[in-house]
C-alpha positions in Angstrom: 91.6 -32.4 -137.1 91.5 -31.5 -140.7 87.7 -30.0 -139.3 89.4 -27.8 -136.7 91.9 -26.7 -139.4 90.1 -25.6 -142.3 87.8 -23.5 -139.3 91.0 -22.0 -138.8 92.0 -21.4 -142.3 88.4 -19.8 -143.1 88.8 -17.9 -139.6 86.0 -19.5 -138.3 88.2 -20.8 -135.3 86.3 -19.2 -132.4 88.1 -18.8 -129.0 85.0 -20.2 -126.5 87.0 -20.3 -122.9 88.0 -23.9 -123.8 91.3 -24.2 -122.5 94.8 -26.3 -123.9 96.1 -27.7 -120.9 100.0 -28.9 -119.9 100.2 -30.5 -117.0 103.1 -30.4 -114.3 105.4 -32.7 -115.7 105.1 -30.9 -118.9 102.9 -33.5 -120.9 99.5 -32.2 -122.5 96.4 -33.3 -120.9 93.6 -31.9 -123.5 94.0 -29.6 -126.6 95.8 -32.2 -129.1 93.4 -31.6 -131.6 93.6 -28.4 -132.0 97.4 -27.7 -131.9 97.5 -30.5 -134.7 94.9 -28.0 -137.0 97.2 -25.5 -135.9 100.2 -27.1 -137.4 98.2 -28.3 -140.8 96.4 -24.9 -141.1 100.1 -23.1 -140.3 98.1 -20.3 -138.5 97.9 -19.4 -135.3 94.8 -18.9 -132.6 94.4 -17.5 -129.6 93.3 -19.9 -126.8 93.3 -19.9 -123.0 96.3 -22.5 -122.0 96.1 -23.8 -118.1 99.3 -24.6 -116.7 100.2 -27.1 -113.6 97.6 -29.6 -113.5 98.7 -33.3 -112.5 99.2 -35.4 -115.4 96.9 -38.3 -113.8 93.5 -35.8 -113.9 93.5 -35.9 -117.2 91.2 -39.0 -117.4 88.1 -36.2 -115.9 88.8 -33.9 -119.1 85.4 -34.1 -121.7 83.7 -37.0 -119.4 80.2 -35.1 -120.6 78.5 -35.7 -123.6 79.9 -33.1 -126.7 77.2 -31.4 -128.0 76.6 -32.7 -131.6 75.6 -30.1 -134.5 72.1 -30.9 -134.2 71.9 -29.7 -130.8 73.2 -26.1 -132.0 70.9 -26.2 -134.9 67.7 -27.5 -132.0 69.5 -24.6 -129.7 68.8 -22.2 -132.8 65.2 -23.0 -133.0 64.9 -25.6 -135.7 63.0 -28.4 -136.0 64.3 -32.1 -136.5 67.9 -30.9 -136.2 69.3 -34.4 -136.7 67.7 -34.5 -139.7 68.8 -31.2 -140.7 72.2 -31.6 -139.8 72.8 -34.7 -142.1 71.3 -33.1 -145.1 72.8 -30.2 -144.9 76.3 -32.8 -144.3 75.6 -34.5 -147.9 74.7 -31.0 -149.3 78.3 -30.0 -148.3 79.7 -32.7 -149.6 78.0 -32.9 -152.9 79.1 -29.0 -153.5 82.9 -30.0 -152.3 83.4 -33.6 -153.2 80.7 -34.0 -155.8 79.9 -37.3 -153.7 78.7 -38.5 -150.2 81.5 -39.9 -148.1 81.5 -41.4 -144.9 85.7 -40.8 -144.1 85.6 -38.5 -141.0 88.1 -36.3 -142.8 85.7 -35.9 -145.6 82.7 -34.6 -143.6 82.1 -30.9 -143.0 82.4 -29.5 -139.1 79.9 -27.7 -137.5 80.4 -24.2 -138.3 80.4 -25.6 -142.4 77.0 -27.5 -141.8 75.7 -24.6 -139.4 76.8 -22.7 -142.8 75.2 -24.5 -144.9 71.6 -24.5 -143.6 72.1 -20.7 -143.0 73.0 -20.8 -146.8 69.8 -23.1 -147.5 66.8 -22.1 -146.0 65.0 -24.4 -148.4 66.9 -27.7 -147.3 64.4 -27.3 -143.8 61.6 -27.7 -145.9 62.7 -30.7 -148.0 63.7 -32.2 -144.1 59.5 -31.5 -143.4 58.6 -32.8 -146.9 60.4 -36.5 -146.5 59.0 -36.9 -143.0 59.3 -40.4 -141.5 59.8 -43.3 -143.8 61.1 -46.5 -144.1 62.6 -45.8 -147.8 66.1 -44.4 -146.5 67.7 -42.3 -144.0 65.6 -38.8 -143.9 68.4 -36.6 -144.2 69.5 -38.3 -147.4 66.2 -38.2 -149.1 66.0 -34.8 -147.7 69.3 -33.9 -149.3 68.2 -35.6 -152.7 64.9 -33.8 -152.9 66.5 -30.4 -152.0 68.8 -31.1 -154.9 65.7 -31.9 -157.2 63.8 -28.7 -156.2 66.7 -26.5 -156.5 67.3 -28.1 -160.5 64.1 -28.1 -161.3 60.9 -27.1 -159.1 59.2 -27.8 -155.4 56.4 -29.0 -157.3 58.4 -31.7 -159.4 61.2 -33.0 -156.5 57.3 -33.2 -154.1 56.1 -35.8 -156.7 58.9 -37.7 -157.1 60.0 -38.3 -153.7 56.3 -39.0 -152.3 56.0 -41.3 -155.0 59.3 -43.4 -153.7 58.0 -43.1 -149.9 54.7 -44.3 -151.0 55.2 -46.5 -153.9 52.0 -45.7 -154.7 50.4 -46.2 -158.6 53.5 -47.0 -159.9 53.8 -49.2 -163.0 56.4 -52.4 -162.9 58.8 -50.7 -165.1 59.0 -46.8 -163.5 62.0 -46.3 -162.5 60.8 -44.7 -158.9 59.6 -48.2 -158.3 62.9 -49.8 -158.9 65.0 -47.6 -157.1 62.3 -48.1 -154.2 62.5 -51.6 -153.8 66.0 -51.5 -154.3 66.3 -49.3 -151.4 64.0 -51.3 -149.2 65.6 -54.4 -150.1 69.3 -53.4 -149.8 70.4 -52.2 -147.0 73.9 -52.5 -146.9 74.2 -49.7 -149.6 76.2 -46.8 -148.7 74.9 -43.2 -148.5 76.5 -42.6 -151.8 75.2 -45.7 -153.6 71.6 -44.5 -152.8 71.9 -40.9 -153.7 73.4 -42.5 -157.2 70.2 -44.8 -157.4 67.9 -42.0 -156.5 69.7 -39.2 -158.8 69.3 -41.8 -161.9 65.6 -42.5 -160.9 65.2 -38.7 -161.2 66.8 -38.6 -164.5 65.2 -41.6 -166.1 61.6 -40.5 -164.7 62.2 -36.9 -166.1 63.3 -38.8 -169.6 60.3 -41.1 -169.7 62.7 -44.0 -169.3 61.7 -47.4 -168.1 65.2 -48.9 -167.7 65.7 -52.4 -166.2 67.9 -51.3 -163.9 69.9 -48.2 -162.4 73.2 -49.3 -161.9 74.7 -48.2 -158.5 78.2 -50.4 -157.9 80.3 -47.7 -158.5 81.3 -47.0 -155.1 83.0 -44.0 -154.3 82.3 -41.8 -157.8 80.6 -39.0 -158.4 77.4 -38.6 -158.1 75.4 -38.3 -161.4 74.4 -34.8 -162.7 70.7 -34.1 -161.7 69.0 -33.1 -164.9 66.1 -30.6 -164.8 
């Protein structure tokens, strides 16, 4: 509901032919989320409204698989569209929340994800750079790579991420090695904690530090500032 309400408030709610269905007994068969979003946004929308189907037909509504945002990106010609969608979602959360979140109400809607991809074409390059890996999710690593390239340089981000993924030629006290080992050993870390670990490894690497540990146990708080 919150995602749809943001689209309504931003003027991005499109009339796509999907109807609000009111059954013959006056009950609502389909459209609850859209109507609740209208209330939340306190703004009107234009919509097709169908009156009269039997109440029992509500179980036949939306039986097909809903298109995910990755499907829309694929239709626009993007490769690795699901990873790109995930990375764009993290970018949106970083820009709007300062952190990553798994809460449904704190995730971007489809329109917001598509807008991020359009505004940041280099994000697709980051998805390609990180590729498939056994360290962390592709979308998460692509987001981190994009953030580092944005703040510093593409070459620096490529070098850091290549070392994080491969683990090659890293000394025992290298913060990149610490982050890599922690990510691979503790799969229970949330996306926000993983991003914190990678951000802190980046900052320590840029400063030439060799810390014994990198803390990530402050769950739910903002990500560290990325140093150039």
